All heavy atoms as a GROMACS GRO file, in nm:
protein
  612
    1MET      N    1  -0.613  -0.116   0.804
    1MET     CA    2  -0.548  -0.125   0.931
    1MET      C    3  -0.649  -0.128   1.044
    1MET      O    4  -0.623  -0.186   1.148
    1MET     CB    5  -0.452  -0.009   0.946
    1MET     CG    6  -0.329  -0.028   0.860
    1MET     SD    7  -0.226   0.115   0.853
    1MET     CE    8  -0.304   0.204   0.722
    2LEU      N    9  -0.763  -0.068   1.019
    2LEU     CA   10  -0.869  -0.074   1.117
    2LEU      C   11  -0.919  -0.217   1.133
    2LEU      O   12  -0.956  -0.258   1.244
    2LEU     CB   13  -0.984   0.020   1.077
    2LEU     CG   14  -1.100   0.032   1.174
    2LEU    CD1   15  -1.052   0.084   1.308
    2LEU    CD2   16  -1.206   0.122   1.118
    3VAL      N   17  -0.916  -0.294   1.024
    3VAL     CA   18  -0.957  -0.434   1.030
    3VAL      C   19  -0.866  -0.512   1.124
    3VAL      O   20  -0.912  -0.594   1.203
    3VAL     CB   21  -0.956  -0.496   0.889
    3VAL    CG1   22  -0.982  -0.645   0.894
    3VAL    CG2   23  -1.057  -0.428   0.800
    4ILE      N   24  -0.736  -0.487   1.117
    4ILE     CA   25  -0.642  -0.554   1.206
    4ILE      C   26  -0.675  -0.520   1.350
    4ILE      O   27  -0.680  -0.608   1.436
    4ILE     CB   28  -0.497  -0.514   1.174
    4ILE    CG1   29  -0.458  -0.558   1.034
    4ILE    CG2   30  -0.399  -0.573   1.275
    4ILE    CD1   31  -0.324  -0.502   0.988
    5LEU      N   32  -0.698  -0.393   1.377
    5LEU     CA   33  -0.728  -0.349   1.513
    5LEU      C   34  -0.857  -0.411   1.564
    5LEU      O   35  -0.864  -0.456   1.678
    5LEU     CB   36  -0.735  -0.196   1.518
    5LEU     CG   37  -0.749  -0.132   1.655
    5LEU    CD1   38  -0.631  -0.169   1.743
    5LEU    CD2   39  -0.762   0.017   1.642
    6VAL      N   40  -0.959  -0.416   1.480
    6VAL     CA   41  -1.088  -0.471   1.523
    6VAL      C   42  -1.079  -0.621   1.544
    6VAL      O   43  -1.128  -0.674   1.644
    6VAL     CB   44  -1.198  -0.436   1.419
    6VAL    CG1   45  -1.325  -0.514   1.446
    6VAL    CG2   46  -1.225  -0.288   1.420
    7LEU      N   47  -1.014  -0.692   1.453
    7LEU     CA   48  -1.008  -0.838   1.463
    7LEU      C   49  -0.910  -0.887   1.569
    7LEU      O   50  -0.931  -0.991   1.629
    7LEU     CB   51  -0.972  -0.899   1.328
    7LEU     CG   52  -1.078  -0.885   1.219
    7LEU    CD1   53  -1.028  -0.947   1.088
    7LEU    CD2   54  -1.209  -0.950   1.261
    8GLU      N   55  -0.803  -0.813   1.591
    8GLU     CA   56  -0.699  -0.859   1.682
    8GLU      C   57  -0.704  -0.793   1.820
    8GLU      O   58  -0.643  -0.841   1.914
    8GLU     CB   59  -0.561  -0.834   1.622
    8GLU     CG   60  -0.538  -0.907   1.491
    8GLU     CD   61  -0.536  -1.057   1.508
    8GLU    OE1   62  -0.490  -1.106   1.612
    8GLU    OE2   63  -0.582  -1.126   1.416
    9GLY      N   64  -0.771  -0.680   1.832
    9GLY     CA   65  -0.781  -0.613   1.961
    9GLY      C   66  -0.667  -0.514   1.983
    9GLY      O   67  -0.586  -0.487   1.894
   10THR      N   68  -0.658  -0.463   2.105
   10THR     CA   69  -0.559  -0.360   2.135
   10THR      C   70  -0.416  -0.413   2.140
   10THR      O   71  -0.322  -0.334   2.138
   10THR     CB   72  -0.592  -0.291   2.268
   10THR    OG1   73  -0.597  -0.390   2.370
   10THR    CG2   74  -0.724  -0.218   2.261
   11ASP      N   75  -0.399  -0.544   2.146
   11ASP     CA   76  -0.264  -0.600   2.143
   11ASP      C   77  -0.195  -0.576   2.010
   11ASP      O   78  -0.074  -0.588   1.998
   11ASP     CB   79  -0.267  -0.751   2.170
   11ASP     CG   80  -0.310  -0.782   2.311
   11ASP    OD1   81  -0.296  -0.692   2.397
   11ASP    OD2   82  -0.357  -0.894   2.335
   12SER      N   83  -0.272  -0.541   1.907
   12SER     CA   84  -0.216  -0.521   1.775
   12SER      C   85  -0.176  -0.376   1.746
   12SER      O   86  -0.142  -0.343   1.633
   12SER     CB   87  -0.316  -0.566   1.669
   12SER     OG   88  -0.431  -0.484   1.672
   13LEU      N   89  -0.180  -0.289   1.847
   13LEU     CA   90  -0.146  -0.147   1.823
   13LEU      C   91  -0.007  -0.127   1.764
   13LEU      O   92   0.009  -0.047   1.672
   13LEU     CB   93  -0.165  -0.067   1.950
   13LEU     CG   94  -0.310  -0.034   1.986
   13LEU    CD1   95  -0.317   0.039   2.118
   13LEU    CD2   96  -0.375   0.048   1.877
   14PRO      N   97   0.099  -0.197   1.811
   14PRO     CA   98   0.229  -0.178   1.747
   14PRO      C   99   0.228  -0.222   1.600
   14PRO      O  100   0.288  -0.157   1.515
   14PRO     CB  101   0.324  -0.267   1.828
   14PRO     CG  102   0.258  -0.285   1.959
   14PRO     CD  103   0.110  -0.280   1.932
   15LEU      N  104   0.156  -0.328   1.570
   15LEU     CA  105   0.146  -0.376   1.432
   15LEU      C  106   0.072  -0.275   1.345
   15LEU      O  107   0.113  -0.245   1.232
   15LEU     CB  108   0.073  -0.510   1.431
   15LEU     CG  109   0.056  -0.578   1.296
   15LEU    CD1  110   0.191  -0.611   1.236
   15LEU    CD2  111  -0.028  -0.703   1.313
   16VAL      N  112  -0.037  -0.220   1.397
   16VAL     CA  113  -0.113  -0.119   1.324
   16VAL      C  114  -0.026   0.004   1.300
   16VAL      O  115  -0.026   0.063   1.192
   16VAL     CB  116  -0.243  -0.083   1.399
   16VAL    CG1  117  -0.310   0.038   1.339
   16VAL    CG2  118  -0.337  -0.203   1.400
   17GLY      N  119   0.052   0.043   1.401
   17GLY     CA  120   0.143   0.156   1.384
   17GLY      C  121   0.247   0.131   1.278
   17GLY      O  122   0.277   0.219   1.196
   18PHE      N  123   0.302   0.010   1.275
   18PHE     CA  124   0.400  -0.025   1.172
   18PHE      C  125   0.339  -0.016   1.033
   18PHE      O  126   0.397   0.043   0.942
   18PHE     CB  127   0.454  -0.167   1.195
   18PHE     CG  128   0.529  -0.221   1.077
   18PHE    CD1  129   0.657  -0.177   1.049
   18PHE    CD2  130   0.470  -0.314   0.993
   18PHE    CE1  131   0.725  -0.225   0.938
   18PHE    CE2  132   0.538  -0.363   0.883
   18PHE     CZ  133   0.665  -0.318   0.856
   19TRP      N  134   0.220  -0.073   1.014
   19TRP     CA  135   0.157  -0.070   0.882
   19TRP      C  136   0.116   0.072   0.843
   19TRP      O  137   0.119   0.107   0.725
   19TRP     CB  138   0.037  -0.164   0.878
   19TRP     CG  139   0.078  -0.306   0.860
   19TRP    CD1  140   0.066  -0.406   0.951
   19TRP    CD2  141   0.141  -0.364   0.745
   19TRP    NE1  142   0.117  -0.522   0.898
   19TRP    CE2  143   0.164  -0.500   0.773
   19TRP    CE3  144   0.181  -0.315   0.622
   19TRP    CZ2  145   0.223  -0.586   0.682
   19TRP    CZ3  146   0.241  -0.401   0.530
   19TRP    CH2  147   0.261  -0.534   0.561
   20LEU      N  148   0.081   0.154   0.941
   20LEU     CA  149   0.048   0.294   0.911
   20LEU      C  150   0.170   0.369   0.860
   20LEU      O  151   0.163   0.439   0.759
   20LEU     CB  152  -0.009   0.362   1.035
   20LEU     CG  153  -0.053   0.507   1.018
   20LEU    CD1  154  -0.165   0.516   0.917
   20LEU    CD2  155  -0.097   0.564   1.151
   21VAL      N  156   0.283   0.351   0.928
   21VAL     CA  157   0.408   0.415   0.883
   21VAL      C  158   0.449   0.362   0.745
   21VAL      O  159   0.490   0.439   0.657
   21VAL     CB  160   0.520   0.394   0.987
   21VAL    CG1  161   0.654   0.437   0.933
   21VAL    CG2  162   0.487   0.471   1.114
   22ALA      N  163   0.437   0.231   0.724
   22ALA     CA  164   0.471   0.172   0.595
   22ALA      C  165   0.380   0.226   0.484
   22ALA      O  166   0.427   0.257   0.374
   22ALA     CB  167   0.461   0.020   0.602
   23SER      N  168   0.252   0.242   0.513
   23SER     CA  169   0.158   0.295   0.413
   23SER      C  170   0.189   0.440   0.378
   23SER      O  171   0.181   0.480   0.262
   23SER     CB  172   0.015   0.285   0.465
   23SER     OG  173  -0.020   0.151   0.487
   24ILE      N  174   0.224   0.518   0.478
   24ILE     CA  175   0.261   0.658   0.452
   24ILE      C  176   0.388   0.663   0.369
   24ILE      O  177   0.399   0.744   0.276
   24ILE     CB  178   0.276   0.734   0.585
   24ILE    CG1  179   0.139   0.752   0.651
   24ILE    CG2  180   0.344   0.870   0.564
   24ILE    CD1  181   0.144   0.805   0.792
   25GLY      N  182   0.485   0.576   0.398
   25GLY     CA  183   0.608   0.571   0.320
   25GLY      C  184   0.583   0.534   0.175
   25GLY      O  185   0.638   0.594   0.082
   26VAL      N  186   0.497   0.434   0.152
   26VAL     CA  187   0.464   0.394   0.014
   26VAL      C  188   0.392   0.508  -0.056
   26VAL      O  189   0.419   0.537  -0.174
   26VAL     CB  190   0.378   0.266   0.015
   26VAL    CG1  191   0.317   0.240  -0.121
   26VAL    CG2  192   0.462   0.147   0.059
   27GLY      N  193   0.302   0.576   0.013
   27GLY     CA  194   0.232   0.689  -0.048
   27GLY      C  195   0.326   0.802  -0.086
   27GLY      O  196   0.312   0.863  -0.192
   28TRP      N  197   0.425   0.829  -0.001
   28TRP     CA  198   0.521   0.934  -0.031
   28TRP      C  199   0.606   0.896  -0.152
   28TRP      O  200   0.628   0.979  -0.242
   28TRP     CB  201   0.610   0.960   0.090
   28TRP     CG  202   0.712   1.064   0.065
   28TRP    CD1  203   0.694   1.200   0.063
   28TRP    CD2  204   0.849   1.043   0.034
   28TRP    NE1  205   0.810   1.263   0.035
   28TRP    CE2  206   0.909   1.169   0.016
   28TRP    CE3  207   0.929   0.929   0.021
   28TRP    CZ2  208   1.043   1.183  -0.017
   28TRP    CZ3  209   1.062   0.944  -0.012
   28TRP    CH2  210   1.117   1.070  -0.030
   29ILE      N  211   0.653   0.772  -0.156
   29ILE     CA  212   0.732   0.726  -0.271
   29ILE      C  213   0.646   0.731  -0.397
   29ILE      O  214   0.694   0.770  -0.504
   29ILE     CB  215   0.786   0.584  -0.246
   29ILE    CG1  216   0.891   0.586  -0.135
   29ILE    CG2  217   0.846   0.525  -0.374
   29ILE    CD1  218   0.932   0.447  -0.087
   30TRP      N  219   0.521   0.692  -0.385
   30TRP     CA  220   0.430   0.690  -0.500
   30TRP      C  221   0.412   0.829  -0.559
   30TRP      O  222   0.412   0.846  -0.681
   30TRP     CB  223   0.295   0.633  -0.456
   30TRP     CG  224   0.202   0.604  -0.568
   30TRP    CD1  225   0.103   0.683  -0.615
   30TRP    CD2  226   0.199   0.486  -0.649
   30TRP    NE1  227   0.038   0.623  -0.718
   30TRP    CE2  228   0.095   0.503  -0.741
   30TRP    CE3  229   0.274   0.369  -0.650
   30TRP    CZ2  230   0.065   0.405  -0.833
   30TRP    CZ3  231   0.242   0.273  -0.742
   30TRP    CH2  232   0.139   0.291  -0.833
   31ARG      N  233   0.399   0.929  -0.474
   31ARG     CA  234   0.376   1.066  -0.523
   31ARG      C  235   0.500   1.130  -0.582
   31ARG      O  236   0.490   1.216  -0.668
   31ARG     CB  237   0.322   1.153  -0.410
   31ARG     CG  238   0.181   1.121  -0.372
   31ARG     CD  239   0.132   1.219  -0.270
   31ARG     NE  240   0.145   1.353  -0.322
   31ARG     CZ  241   0.046   1.438  -0.338
   31ARG    NH1  242  -0.074   1.401  -0.305
   31ARG    NH2  243   0.066   1.558  -0.385
   32THR      N  244   0.618   1.091  -0.533
   32THR     CA  245   0.739   1.161  -0.574
   32THR      C  246   0.821   1.087  -0.679
   32THR      O  247   0.923   1.139  -0.721
   32THR     CB  248   0.830   1.185  -0.452
   32THR    OG1  249   0.864   1.060  -0.393
   32THR    CG2  250   0.761   1.274  -0.351
   33SER      N  251   0.776   0.971  -0.723
   33SER     CA  252   0.858   0.893  -0.816
   33SER      C  253   0.795   0.885  -0.953
   33SER      O  254   0.679   0.921  -0.974
   33SER     CB  255   0.879   0.752  -0.761
   33SER     OG  256   0.756   0.686  -0.752
   34GLY      N  257   0.873   0.833  -1.046
   34GLY     CA  258   0.827   0.816  -1.183
   34GLY      C  259   0.754   0.684  -1.202
   34GLY      O  260   0.740   0.603  -1.110
   35ARG      N  261   0.712   0.661  -1.323
   35ARG     CA  262   0.631   0.543  -1.355
   35ARG      C  263   0.707   0.412  -1.332
   35ARG      O  264   0.650   0.314  -1.282
   35ARG     CB  265   0.583   0.552  -1.498
   35ARG     CG  266   0.494   0.436  -1.538
   35ARG     CD  267   0.442   0.454  -1.679
   35ARG     NE  268   0.374   0.335  -1.724
   35ARG     CZ  269   0.243   0.318  -1.718
   35ARG    NH1  270   0.168   0.413  -1.668
   35ARG    NH2  271   0.188   0.208  -1.763
   36VAL      N  272   0.834   0.406  -1.368
   36VAL     CA  273   0.911   0.283  -1.352
   36VAL      C  274   0.921   0.243  -1.205
   36VAL      O  275   0.902   0.126  -1.169
   36VAL     CB  276   1.051   0.299  -1.415
   36VAL    CG1  277   1.137   0.178  -1.387
   36VAL    CG2  278   1.040   0.324  -1.564
   37ILE      N  279   0.948   0.340  -1.119
   37ILE     CA  280   0.956   0.312  -0.976
   37ILE      C  281   0.819   0.269  -0.923
   37ILE      O  282   0.810   0.178  -0.840
   37ILE     CB  283   1.007   0.436  -0.899
   37ILE    CG1  284   1.146   0.474  -0.947
   37ILE    CG2  285   1.005   0.412  -0.749
   37ILE    CD1  286   1.252   0.372  -0.918
   38ARG      N  287   0.713   0.331  -0.970
   38ARG     CA  288   0.578   0.294  -0.925
   38ARG      C  289   0.544   0.150  -0.961
   38ARG      O  290   0.490   0.077  -0.880
   38ARG     CB  291   0.475   0.387  -0.987
   38ARG     CG  292   0.478   0.525  -0.931
   38ARG     CD  293   0.374   0.609  -0.998
   38ARG     NE  294   0.382   0.744  -0.947
   38ARG     CZ  295   0.316   0.844  -0.995
   38ARG    NH1  296   0.235   0.826  -1.099
   38ARG    NH2  297   0.328   0.964  -0.943
   39VAL      N  298   0.576   0.111  -1.083
   39VAL     CA  299   0.548  -0.026  -1.126
   39VAL      C  300   0.630  -0.124  -1.041
   39VAL      O  301   0.578  -0.224  -0.991
   39VAL     CB  302   0.576  -0.045  -1.276
   39VAL    CG1  303   0.572  -0.191  -1.314
   39VAL    CG2  304   0.476   0.035  -1.358
   40GLY      N  305   0.758  -0.096  -1.023
   40GLY     CA  306   0.843  -0.182  -0.942
   40GLY      C  307   0.796  -0.192  -0.798
   40GLY      O  308   0.794  -0.300  -0.738
   41LEU      N  309   0.758  -0.079  -0.743
   41LEU     CA  310   0.710  -0.077  -0.605
   41LEU      C  311   0.582  -0.157  -0.589
   41LEU      O  312   0.568  -0.238  -0.498
   41LEU     CB  313   0.687   0.068  -0.560
   41LEU     CG  314   0.630   0.089  -0.420
   41LEU    CD1  315   0.732   0.044  -0.316
   41LEU    CD2  316   0.594   0.234  -0.400
   42SER      N  317   0.488  -0.138  -0.681
   42SER     CA  318   0.361  -0.208  -0.669
   42SER      C  319   0.376  -0.358  -0.690
   42SER      O  320   0.312  -0.437  -0.621
   42SER     CB  321   0.258  -0.151  -0.767
   42SER     OG  322   0.303  -0.170  -0.900
   43VAL      N  323   0.463  -0.399  -0.781
   43VAL     CA  324   0.486  -0.541  -0.802
   43VAL      C  325   0.560  -0.602  -0.682
   43VAL      O  326   0.531  -0.715  -0.640
   43VAL     CB  327   0.563  -0.564  -0.934
   43VAL    CG1  328   0.610  -0.706  -0.946
   43VAL    CG2  329   0.475  -0.526  -1.052
   44ALA      N  330   0.651  -0.528  -0.621
   44ALA     CA  331   0.725  -0.579  -0.505
   44ALA      C  332   0.637  -0.587  -0.381
   44ALA      O  333   0.664  -0.668  -0.292
   44ALA     CB  334   0.844  -0.489  -0.478
   45LEU      N  335   0.532  -0.507  -0.373
   45LEU     CA  336   0.446  -0.509  -0.255
   45LEU      C  337   0.361  -0.635  -0.245
   45LEU      O  338   0.326  -0.677  -0.135
   45LEU     CB  339   0.354  -0.386  -0.254
   45LEU     CG  340   0.420  -0.257  -0.209
   45LEU    CD1  341   0.322  -0.143  -0.224
   45LEU    CD2  342   0.468  -0.267  -0.067
   46ILE      N  343   0.329  -0.697  -0.358
   46ILE     CA  344   0.244  -0.816  -0.355
   46ILE      C  345   0.313  -0.930  -0.282
   46ILE      O  346   0.258  -0.984  -0.185
   46ILE     CB  347   0.197  -0.854  -0.496
   46ILE    CG1  348   0.105  -0.745  -0.549
   46ILE    CG2  349   0.126  -0.989  -0.496
   46ILE    CD1  350   0.068  -0.758  -0.693
   47PRO      N  351   0.435  -0.971  -0.320
   47PRO     CA  352   0.499  -1.078  -0.242
   47PRO      C  353   0.536  -1.033  -0.100
   47PRO      O  354   0.538  -1.115  -0.009
   47PRO     CB  355   0.623  -1.115  -0.323
   47PRO     CG  356   0.644  -1.005  -0.418
   47PRO     CD  357   0.513  -0.937  -0.438
   48ALA      N  358   0.560  -0.904  -0.081
   48ALA     CA  359   0.591  -0.856   0.054
   48ALA      C  360   0.471  -0.875   0.146
   48ALA      O  361   0.486  -0.912   0.262
   48ALA     CB  362   0.633  -0.710   0.050
   49CYS      N  363   0.352  -0.852   0.096
   49CYS     CA  364   0.231  -0.872   0.177
   49CYS      C  365   0.209  -1.020   0.205
   49CYS      O  366   0.168  -1.057   0.315
   49CYS     CB  367   0.109  -0.814   0.106
   49CYS     SG  368   0.100  -0.634   0.114
   50VAL      N  369   0.238  -1.105   0.107
   50VAL     CA  370   0.221  -1.249   0.129
   50VAL      C  371   0.324  -1.299   0.230
   50VAL      O  372   0.292  -1.377   0.320
   50VAL     CB  373   0.233  -1.326  -0.005
   50VAL    CG1  374   0.237  -1.475   0.018
   50VAL    CG2  375   0.117  -1.288  -0.097
   51LEU      N  376   0.448  -1.254   0.218
   51LEU     CA  377   0.552  -1.298   0.310
   51LEU      C  378   0.529  -1.248   0.452
   51LEU      O  379   0.572  -1.311   0.547
   51LEU     CB  380   0.689  -1.252   0.261
   51LEU     CG  381   0.741  -1.323   0.136
   51LEU    CD1  382   0.871  -1.259   0.089
   51LEU    CD2  383   0.761  -1.471   0.163
   52SER      N  384   0.462  -1.137   0.466
   52SER     CA  385   0.434  -1.084   0.599
   52SER      C  386   0.293  -1.119   0.645
   52SER      O  387   0.230  -1.044   0.719
   52SER     CB  388   0.454  -0.932   0.600
   52SER     OG  389   0.363  -0.871   0.512
   53ALA      N  390   0.244  -1.235   0.604
   53ALA     CA  391   0.107  -1.276   0.637
   53ALA      C  392   0.083  -1.282   0.787
   53ALA      O  393  -0.023  -1.244   0.834
   53ALA     CB  394   0.078  -1.412   0.574
   54PHE      N  395   0.182  -1.327   0.862
   54PHE     CA  396   0.162  -1.339   1.007
   54PHE      C  397   0.168  -1.204   1.077
   54PHE      O  398   0.133  -1.193   1.193
   54PHE     CB  399   0.266  -1.434   1.067
   54PHE     CG  400   0.247  -1.574   1.020
   54PHE    CD1  401   0.338  -1.632   0.935
   54PHE    CD2  402   0.136  -1.647   1.060
   54PHE    CE1  403   0.320  -1.762   0.891
   54PHE    CE2  404   0.117  -1.777   1.017
   54PHE     CZ  405   0.210  -1.835   0.931
   55GLU      N  406   0.212  -1.101   1.007
   55GLU     CA  407   0.217  -0.967   1.064
   55GLU      C  408   0.105  -0.879   1.008
   55GLU      O  409   0.112  -0.758   1.016
   55GLU     CB  410   0.353  -0.901   1.037
   55GLU     CG  411   0.466  -0.958   1.116
   55GLU     CD  412   0.519  -1.086   1.056
   55GLU    OE1  413   0.505  -1.105   0.934
   55GLU    OE2  414   0.574  -1.168   1.130
   56GLY      N  415   0.006  -0.938   0.950
   56GLY     CA  416  -0.107  -0.861   0.897
   56GLY      C  417  -0.098  -0.828   0.751
   56GLY      O  418  -0.179  -0.750   0.700
   57GLY      N  419  -0.003  -0.885   0.680
   57GLY     CA  420   0.015  -0.852   0.539
   57GLY      C  421  -0.102  -0.892   0.451
   57GLY      O  422  -0.130  -0.826   0.352
   58LEU      N  423  -0.170  -1.001   0.486
   58LEU     CA  424  -0.282  -1.044   0.403
   58LEU      C  425  -0.399  -0.947   0.409
   58LEU      O  426  -0.479  -0.940   0.317
   58LEU     CB  427  -0.327  -1.185   0.443
   58LEU     CG  428  -0.227  -1.295   0.411
   58LEU    CD1  429  -0.283  -1.430   0.454
   58LEU    CD2  430  -0.190  -1.297   0.265
   59PHE      N  431  -0.408  -0.868   0.516
   59PHE     CA  432  -0.512  -0.767   0.524
   59PHE      C  433  -0.491  -0.659   0.417
   59PHE      O  434  -0.586  -0.598   0.370
   59PHE     CB  435  -0.514  -0.700   0.661
   59PHE     CG  436  -0.566  -0.786   0.771
   59PHE    CD1  437  -0.480  -0.842   0.862
   59PHE    CD2  438  -0.701  -0.812   0.783
   59PHE    CE1  439  -0.527  -0.922   0.965
   59PHE    CE2  440  -0.750  -0.891   0.885
   59PHE     CZ  441  -0.662  -0.948   0.976
   60LEU      N  442  -0.366  -0.634   0.381
   60LEU     CA  443  -0.333  -0.528   0.285
   60LEU      C  444  -0.311  -0.580   0.144
   60LEU      O  445  -0.280  -0.502   0.055
   60LEU     CB  446  -0.210  -0.452   0.334
   60LEU     CG  447  -0.228  -0.384   0.469
   60LEU    CD1  448  -0.099  -0.319   0.513
   60LEU    CD2  449  -0.340  -0.283   0.466
   61LEU      N  450  -0.325  -0.710   0.122
   61LEU     CA  451  -0.304  -0.767  -0.011
   61LEU      C  452  -0.399  -0.709  -0.116
   61LEU      O  453  -0.355  -0.677  -0.227
   61LEU     CB  454  -0.315  -0.919  -0.004
   61LEU     CG  455  -0.261  -0.996  -0.123
   61LEU    CD1  456  -0.116  -0.961  -0.149
   61LEU    CD2  457  -0.275  -1.145  -0.099
   62PRO      N  458  -0.528  -0.690  -0.088
   62PRO     CA  459  -0.615  -0.627  -0.188
   62PRO      C  460  -0.568  -0.486  -0.226
   62PRO      O  461  -0.575  -0.446  -0.342
   62PRO     CB  462  -0.752  -0.623  -0.122
   62PRO     CG  463  -0.748  -0.732  -0.021
   62PRO     CD  464  -0.606  -0.736   0.028
   63ALA      N  465  -0.517  -0.412  -0.130
   63ALA     CA  466  -0.466  -0.278  -0.160
   63ALA      C  467  -0.342  -0.286  -0.247
   63ALA      O  468  -0.322  -0.203  -0.336
   63ALA     CB  469  -0.434  -0.204  -0.031
   64ALA      N  470  -0.257  -0.387  -0.226
   64ALA     CA  471  -0.138  -0.403  -0.308
   64ALA      C  472  -0.176  -0.436  -0.452
   64ALA      O  473  -0.115  -0.385  -0.547
   64ALA     CB  474  -0.047  -0.512  -0.251
   65PHE      N  475  -0.277  -0.521  -0.471
   65PHE     CA  476  -0.323  -0.551  -0.606
   65PHE      C  477  -0.384  -0.428  -0.673
   65PHE      O  478  -0.364  -0.404  -0.792
   65PHE     CB  479  -0.425  -0.666  -0.605
   65PHE     CG  480  -0.361  -0.801  -0.598
   65PHE    CD1  481  -0.380  -0.882  -0.488
   65PHE    CD2  482  -0.283  -0.848  -0.702
   65PHE    CE1  483  -0.322  -1.007  -0.480
   65PHE    CE2  484  -0.224  -0.974  -0.696
   65PHE     CZ  485  -0.244  -1.053  -0.585
   66ALA      N  486  -0.458  -0.348  -0.598
   66ALA     CA  487  -0.516  -0.225  -0.654
   66ALA      C  488  -0.406  -0.126  -0.693
   66ALA      O  489  -0.415  -0.061  -0.797
   66ALA     CB  490  -0.611  -0.162  -0.553
   67LEU      N  491  -0.302  -0.118  -0.611
   67LEU     CA  492  -0.191  -0.029  -0.642
   67LEU      C  493  -0.119  -0.076  -0.768
   67LEU      O  494  -0.082   0.004  -0.853
   67LEU     CB  495  -0.094  -0.024  -0.524
   67LEU     CG  496   0.012   0.083  -0.526
   67LEU    CD1  497  -0.050   0.221  -0.520
   67LEU    CD2  498   0.107   0.063  -0.410
   68ALA      N  499  -0.103  -0.208  -0.783
   68ALA     CA  500  -0.039  -0.263  -0.903
   68ALA      C  501  -0.124  -0.232  -1.026
   68ALA      O  502  -0.071  -0.192  -1.130
   68ALA     CB  503  -0.018  -0.413  -0.888
   69GLY      N  504  -0.253  -0.249  -1.014
   69GLY     CA  505  -0.340  -0.219  -1.127
   69GLY      C  506  -0.338  -0.073  -1.166
   69GLY      O  507  -0.336  -0.040  -1.286
   70SER      N  508  -0.333   0.013  -1.068
   70SER     CA  509  -0.331   0.156  -1.100
   70SER      C  510  -0.196   0.200  -1.155
   70SER      O  511  -0.187   0.299  -1.228
   70SER     CB  512  -0.366   0.239  -0.977
   70SER     OG  513  -0.264   0.231  -0.881
   71SER      N  514  -0.090   0.126  -1.124
   71SER     CA  515   0.041   0.166  -1.178
   71SER      C  516   0.054   0.131  -1.325
   71SER      O  517   0.130   0.195  -1.398
   71SER     CB  518   0.154   0.100  -1.099
   71SER     OG  519   0.158  -0.038  -1.124
   72PHE      N  520  -0.021   0.031  -1.371
   72PHE     CA  521  -0.017  -0.006  -1.512
   72PHE      C  522  -0.117   0.070  -1.596
   72PHE      O  523  -0.105   0.075  -1.718
   72PHE     CB  524  -0.041  -0.157  -1.529
   72PHE     CG  525   0.074  -0.241  -1.481
   72PHE    CD1  526   0.061  -0.319  -1.368
   72PHE    CD2  527   0.194  -0.241  -1.548
   72PHE    CE1  528   0.166  -0.397  -1.323
   72PHE    CE2  529   0.300  -0.318  -1.505
   72PHE     CZ  530   0.286  -0.396  -1.392
   73ALA      N  531  -0.215   0.131  -1.533
   73ALA     CA  532  -0.317   0.207  -1.605
   73ALA      C  533  -0.258   0.339  -1.654
   73ALA      O  534  -0.174   0.399  -1.588
   73ALA     CB  535  -0.436   0.234  -1.514
   74PRO      N  536  -0.302   0.385  -1.770
   74PRO     CA  537  -0.252   0.514  -1.818
   74PRO      C  538  -0.301   0.627  -1.729
   74PRO      O  539  -0.414   0.625  -1.681
   74PRO     CB  540  -0.309   0.526  -1.959
   74PRO     CG  541  -0.424   0.432  -1.963
   74PRO     CD  542  -0.396   0.324  -1.862
   75ARG      N  543  -0.214   0.724  -1.706
   75ARG     CA  544  -0.251   0.838  -1.621
   75ARG      C  545  -0.330   0.938  -1.701
   75ARG      O  546  -0.298   0.970  -1.815
   75ARG     CB  547  -0.127   0.905  -1.565
   75ARG     CG  548  -0.056   0.812  -1.468
   75ARG     CD  549   0.055   0.883  -1.403
   75ARG     NE  550  -0.001   0.978  -1.308
   75ARG     CZ  551   0.070   1.053  -1.227
   75ARG    NH1  552   0.200   1.045  -1.231
   75ARG    NH2  553   0.014   1.136  -1.145
   76LYS      N  554  -0.436   0.990  -1.641
   76LYS     CA  555  -0.517   1.092  -1.706
   76LYS      C  556  -0.465   1.228  -1.664
   76LYS      O  557  -0.427   1.249  -1.552
   76LYS     CB  558  -0.664   1.077  -1.666
   76LYS     CG  559  -0.725   0.950  -1.715
   76LYS     CD  560  -0.869   0.944  -1.672
   76LYS     CE  561  -0.930   0.813  -1.720
   76LYS     NZ  562  -1.069   0.800  -1.678
   77ARG      N  563  -0.468   1.319  -1.757
   77ARG     CA  564  -0.425   1.456  -1.723
   77ARG      C  565  -0.540   1.528  -1.656
   77ARG      O  566  -0.655   1.514  -1.692
   77ARG     CB  567  -0.384   1.531  -1.850
   77ARG     CG  568  -0.259   1.475  -1.910
   77ARG     CD  569  -0.217   1.560  -2.027
   77ARG     NE  570  -0.084   1.520  -2.064
   77ARG     CZ  571   0.018   1.603  -2.072
   77ARG    NH1  572  -0.002   1.730  -2.046
   77ARG    NH2  573   0.134   1.560  -2.107
   78ARG      N  574  -0.503   1.609  -1.559
   78ARG     CA  575  -0.604   1.688  -1.489
   78ARG      C  576  -0.642   1.808  -1.573
   78ARG      O  577  -0.558   1.869  -1.640
   78ARG     CB  578  -0.550   1.736  -1.354
   78ARG     CG  579  -0.528   1.623  -1.260
   78ARG     CD  580  -0.480   1.674  -1.130
   78ARG     NE  581  -0.452   1.564  -1.038
   78ARG     CZ  582  -0.395   1.578  -0.923
   78ARG    NH1  583  -0.360   1.696  -0.881
   78ARG    NH2  584  -0.374   1.473  -0.847
   79ALA      N  585  -0.767   1.845  -1.565
   79ALA     CA  586  -0.814   1.962  -1.637
   79ALA      C  587  -0.761   2.088  -1.570
   79ALA      O  588  -0.743   2.093  -1.448
   79ALA     CB  589  -0.966   1.964  -1.640
   80SER      N  590  -0.737   2.187  -1.648
   80SER     CA  591  -0.688   2.314  -1.595
   80SER      C  592  -0.797   2.379  -1.511
   80SER      O  593  -0.915   2.375  -1.544
   80SER     CB  594  -0.650   2.406  -1.711
   80SER     OG  595  -0.614   2.531  -1.663
   81SER      N  596  -0.758   2.443  -1.402
   81SER     CA  597  -0.858   2.505  -1.313
   81SER      C  598  -0.879   2.652  -1.347
   81SER      O  599  -0.930   2.726  -1.267
   81SER     CB  600  -0.811   2.490  -1.168
   81SER     OG  601  -0.688   2.555  -1.152
   82ARG      N  602  -0.839   2.693  -1.463
   82ARG     CA  603  -0.858   2.834  -1.503
   82ARG      C  604  -0.992   2.858  -1.557
   82ARG      O  605  -1.062   2.789  -1.612
   82ARG     CB  606  -0.754   2.873  -1.608
   82ARG     CG  607  -0.618   2.875  -1.550
   82ARG     CD  608  -0.525   2.928  -1.652
   82ARG     NE  609  -0.401   2.852  -1.644
   82ARG     CZ  610  -0.303   2.867  -1.725
   82ARG    NH1  611  -0.313   2.951  -1.825
   82ARG    NH2  612  -0.193   2.800  -1.712
   0.00000   0.00000   0.00000
């Protein structure tokens, strides 16, 4: 989102705010949902970023691909902190 702000200037502040809220929403859904929802969300974000190209979606396309890749990867269990 910083890239949008730097490349577009201060006129893009509403757009940056929208993408910030959208990113927080995706992060919240990601943390609270199961694997099926995560896969569906990550796959749905790729065309959403392409369709919103004029609103800065292409800036976030690499992040959408990374999210999709991480949703298909097996989750590692965290080590106990005891």
